[in-house]
Each structure stands twice: as structure tokens, then as C-alpha cells.
N, C-alpha and C positions, 0 to 999 in steps of 0.2 A: 386425485390426479397428481402425478409427479411433475416436477418442473421440466421444461424442455432441455434437451442436451445442449442447445445453442446458448443457454443462459450462463454457462460456466466457461471460464478461460483457464486452462492449465498453466501453472507456474513453471512446469518442467521439472518440479521436485515432488515426487510422489507423496512423501510423508507430509509435506506442507499442504498439498492438495487435499489429503485426507483430513488434516487438522482443520481446514477451511470448510469441510463438509461437502455434501452433494447428494445425489440420488442414483439409484440403480433401477431401471425400468425393464420389465419383461415385454418384449415386442414379438411380432410374428417370426422374426429371424433370430431371436435369442435375447440375451440381456444387454442393455445399453447403459453404460455408466457415465456419469458426468460429475467431476469433482473439481474444486479449485476456486478461482476468483469469480465473483458475481458482479455484473454491471447493472446499475451504478452501485458503488460502495466505497467506503473509506476503511482501509485496513492498516493496522499498526503492527509492525514487527518490533518487539521489545526485547531488551537484553543488556547484559553488562558490556562495558567498553571492551573491544577486542574479541568478542565472542564470534563475530562473523556476520553481523547483520548486513554490512555493505557487500560482502561476498555473496550472500543470498540474493540481494537486490541486483547485483551484476548478472547472476545466473538467470533471474527472472527476465531482465532486459534482453539478454541474448535469446531467450526462448520466445518471448512474447513478440519481439519485433518481426518474427516470421509470420505472425497471425494477425496482430493488431494493425489498425489503420495507421497509427503513429504514436510515438512515445516521446514525452518530454521528461527529461531527467534533470533535477536540480540537485547537484552534489559537487563536492570538491574532489571526490575519490573516483567517481565513475566517468569513463570516457567512452565515446562512440568509436568503435573500431571500424575497419573498412567494410566488414560484413553488415554492420547495423546502421551505418551512417545515413543511408537513404531513408530509413524508417525512424530514426531516433535523433532528437535534438538534445544537446546538453548545455546547461547553463551553470556557471559557478554560483554556489549558494550565497556567497557574499555580495554578488552583483545583482540580485533580484529580490524583490519583496513579494509578499502575498498579493498586495494590491496590483503590482505589475503583472504577476502571473494571471490574475483574474482578467485584466485588460487583454493580455496576450491570447488567452483562451477564447475570448469573445471574437477575436479576429481570426484565430486559427485553432479550431477545436482539435483535441487529442483524444485518443482512446485510453491512454494510461499516463498518469503523472506520478513520478517518484520524487519524494522529498527526503533527503538523507544528509544530516539528521534534522529533525524538527527543531532541536535546541539551537541550531545555527541560523534558522530562517528569520528574516526580518518581516514583521507584520506589515509595516508601512514603508513607503519609498524613502521617507525622511529619516527613518530609524526611530522617530518619536512615537510613543504610544499614548493613547488617551487615558484618562483617569480610570475608566472602566477596564481597559486593556492591562494597565499596570496592576490593578487589583486582581485581575484574572490570571496574569502571568503570561510570559511569552509562549510557553509550550501550549497552554490551553487556548490562547488567542489563535495561534497557527492551526491547531487541530480543529477548532471551531470553523475556521475559514476553509480548511481542507475538506471537512465534511460537507460544507455548503457547496463547494466546487463540484464535488462528486455528484450531488443531487442536481445542481443547476445545469451542468454540462453532460450529464448522463455517462460519466466516465468512472474508471477505477483510479483511486488515489491510494498509493502505498507509501507510508511514512515510517522511518525508523526512529525509535524513542528509547532513551536510557531508562534504567530502573533505579530505584532508591537503594540505600545501603542494605535494606532488608530484602532486596530482590523483588520488590513490588512495583507495579505500575500505578501511577496516579489514578484513583478511582474515577475522577472526572474525565480522564482520557478514555477509560473503559466504557463510560456512559455514552460518550460521543461516537466512538468507533463502531462500525458494523462487525468488525472482528479484530481481536487483539491476540496475537500469537507470540508466545514466549520462545525465544531462540536460545538454545543452550547446547553444550557439548557433553555427550555421554560416551565415555570410552573412546574419545577421539572423533566420534561421529556427530553430525549435526542432528539436533532433536527439536521438534516443534510441538508445543502444547497450546491448545486454544484456551485462553483465559476468558474471552468473551466471543460469542459467535451468534450474531443475530441472523445468520444465514439459515439456521436450523441445524439440528443434530444430524450426524451421519446416519442415514437410514436407507432402507429399501422401500421403494414406492410401488 
């Protein structure tokens, strides 16, 4: 059995949708394809500074606000324009913590949460981290909570994360995320490579 076409949410970027995987089903009226984001899930967009991760997230926000129930975007770079304001709430990343986000989602559920970038998120409202969190590190603490949010609230969480000097993503992040997509530029065009994809491989069902 293939997955239902309703289980995927297109990002509006064909190559990113393909990197995220999906299915093509043969029906009585022809082939029905469904690629892109799956709900619930925690997705990481990784790449070097300046490669265009925020640009990709802006594009996703513009596209998904037409389909999703509501979007919460935590970023210093992304703003809600007049077209998306009714469907999208924006918080500055320095003014909110993961604890505060959790409480807010309990009061007002969202379909999509954007965290841009993970490195700037505060795990706790006070800014202080427990001994366990300090050992784990800020990025891992935030990613662990983001993954838990996706499952608890049945939503899609997309976070941007940097790569190390060798261009690699922390393997612990790859273990936590449902999908990790490397964003790069090839001949001036945006390129997307799935490093981790628990959605399942691109296939015909």
C-alpha cells in the first residue's frame, strides 16, 4: 500500500520535495504523486553560512501559508508580509525559548514551526541550562526538544543548522531528525541533498 497523498505537504520547491521523498500511485484516473514534508516530522536544513537556508525557509513559509492551518516562525530574518500575516505569526529568536514555545503551542497549536537558526535558540526562558543540557550542547538540546514538539503536537518542525568546517552535520542531529537536507549552490542554483531521510526512499508504490 502506498501512503495517502494527503500525508505530504509540498514546500513549493520541487527539488526539495524530491529530496524529501514521497510516492507515486496508480489510480483509476492515472498516476497520483505526493512528495514533500510529512506530518508529524522534524526536518533540518543544513548548510554553510550565507548559502541560502533562510531564503529557502522564506519560500516555504510563503507557499505553506496558503495550505497550512497556521505557521509559527521563530527567526530574526523572516517577516510576515501582508499576504501571509493572517496565517503566520513571527517571533524574534532572541525573545523566545524552547520552553516558552512549548507552552505557547499547548495554548495555540500550529501546523508548522520554523526555527532559524537552531544555534541562536534559547533552550530555557532564563537562558541557563542544566548540567545535562550543558553536556549535550545548545544545538542538540534544541533539536531534541524540536523533535519532541513535532511528535507531541503532530506538527512539522523545520530548523536551519550550520555545518562544521568539513561540511558535515553533527551525527547526533542526523540521528534525531526525520530528514536532514544539505543546502548548497551548484552553478548558481540551489541544490538539495538528503543526508538522512526516515520518510523512506523516493519510490513508486
